N, C-alpha and C positions, 0 to 999 in steps of 0.2 A: 804303568809304564813301562814301553814295546822294550823289552830286555835286551836289546841290540843295545839301544839308548842309557843303560843304567850308565853310574859314572868310574865304576873302573876299566866296566869295556870300554866309553870315548876316551877316555885319557889315555889307556893301553895305545885303541885304535892310531891313535896320534901322535904316538910316541912310537907308534912304527909307521908315521908317512900317510895314515889316511884319515881323512872325516867325511860323516854320512851326510848325506842329505834326501829330503821325502820328492817322491815322485809327485808331482801336482798331480797326477790323473787319478792315482791308485793309493796315494798315500805309502804305499810300499820303501820303505825306509834301507840305501845304500850304500855301502860304501865304495870311495871315489881315491885312488892314487896316481892320479896324469901322471904321467909322462909324455912332454919336460915338465918341471914344473917353476908356476911364478915365484918368483920373489922381490918384497922390496929390497931396494942397497940401504944399508945404515950406515954406507960411508961419504967420502964425499959424490957419489955418482948419486943423489937423490937427488932428485928438481925439482924445484920452487917457482914454477911463470912468475916471470916480471906482475903481469894480472894480481896474481894469488899473493905473491912480497905485498904488492901494497893494499889488497885486501883487510890482508892481517893488521897489520901497518896502522890501519884505521882500527882495528879489536872490535870488531862488530859484536862478539860475542864472548861471554864467559865458560871459560873451560873447563868441564869439570868430571872428574870422574867413580863411574860405580855410585850415581847417585838418585839413576834415574834406569839399571839394568833391564827391567823387564819392558820400559818402552818404549827404549834403543830396541830390542828384539822385534819387538809387535809392529814397532812402527817399518823395523828391516822388511817387513815376512810380506807387509800390506803393499801390492804392486799391483800395478794393471798389465802389467804384462805376464798370462799364463806358465811360460817356460822358466821366468823365470822364480816364483811361487815355489823353492822346495824347502821353504823351514815354514811347516806347517804346528798344530797344538803340538804334537808330541815331541819336536825336534822343540820348541817353544818350552817347554815341561821342563827339558833336557839338562840344558842346558842354561834354567833359572835356576836350577839343584846345582850345578857348575858354580855358577854365579854364587850359589849360598858356602860351594866349599872352599872357596877363595881363586877357582881356574880362570873362570869365565868372565871377563871386564867389558866393560863400557867404559867409552870418551865420548864427552856431550856436549855441544852447543848448545848456549841458551844465552837466550836474549827476554825483555823486556814480555815480549809474550811468551817466553815458554819456549822449552825444547827445540831447536830450530834442524838436528840436526846431529849425527853419528853415528859410531860403528860400535861392533863388538868381536872381540875374539877370544880365545884360549891360552897361558901362558902355563908354559912347563918348564921351568930352567929357566934359559938364555932364552925361551925362542917365544914365539908369538907365532900365532897361527887367526890369521883376520879373515872373518868370516863372513861380514855384510856391512855397510854402510845404506846412509838412508840422508835426503837432506828437505826440508821443507822451505828454509829460503837459501837463497845465492852461496855457493861454495861454502857451506855447512858443512858436506859432508868433507871437503876437501881440507877445511883449517881442522878438524876432529883427526883426521890423517895426519895433518903435519907435528898434532901435540902429541900425536900415539909416536911417533916416528924420536921428535924430542926427549919423549920420555924415554922412551927404551932406549938412545943413546944413555942418556943419564944412569940409567944401572945397567951398564954393558952387555943389553944384549946381543947376539951373534944373527940373528935368524928373523924374519917377519915374511912368512911364507901368505900367499896371494893364491894359492893352487892357480890356478889359470892366469892367462894373462885377458884383460880387457882394453881396449881402447882407454876407458878413463884413467885406470892406470897405470898406462907407459907415458905418459905424461911425466910420471915422477920418477919413470928408469927404471919401472919394474922390466925385469928382462926373466930369462927361464934356463933354468941350467936342466940335466941329465937327472933321472929318477937318483941313478948309483952317487952322483954328484949333491943331490940333497938329501942321502939320507948318511952320508958323512956329516956334511954340517947338523944334520939333525939329532945324528948322535954325541958329537961336542954339543950341542946345545944343551940338549939334554941331560946331562949327566955333569 
């Protein structure tokens, strides 16, 4: 295993506001600390579109937690866009170890045909660091995110870190804060 990705190093990095990514061309691991930092609100600013609410009411998926972590991270790693291929085998191995230790988690959407979408991330204290998501069927990753937010709210989490803002995440109310603000929230959440 890459020594930079040893569990203690990864957990320390998250506690300091950093996270790893693999360069898709070289495989080199780098740690990032964006400024500004994107977070998803866990209060009433979290937004679910009318269309997604309607899809959720139909209950197209069974939500499961941590039943197929390896499959979720593997699916997140497989993308057709080379610029999005930051999850390489060494990243997968490292997060599987964190999962075995109880720090990395998956939220999954299943139907009669199998796993249709989900996401994974790392939890430390009352902070959840979202890493990646995927879908095989419409709305599966979005429904997994809503399930995650509901779980975090029910368990008094105060931080859902998404690292960067994307158009996909903006629809949920994702917003940016400065690195200084982020570190204050992070410190409270992990302590």
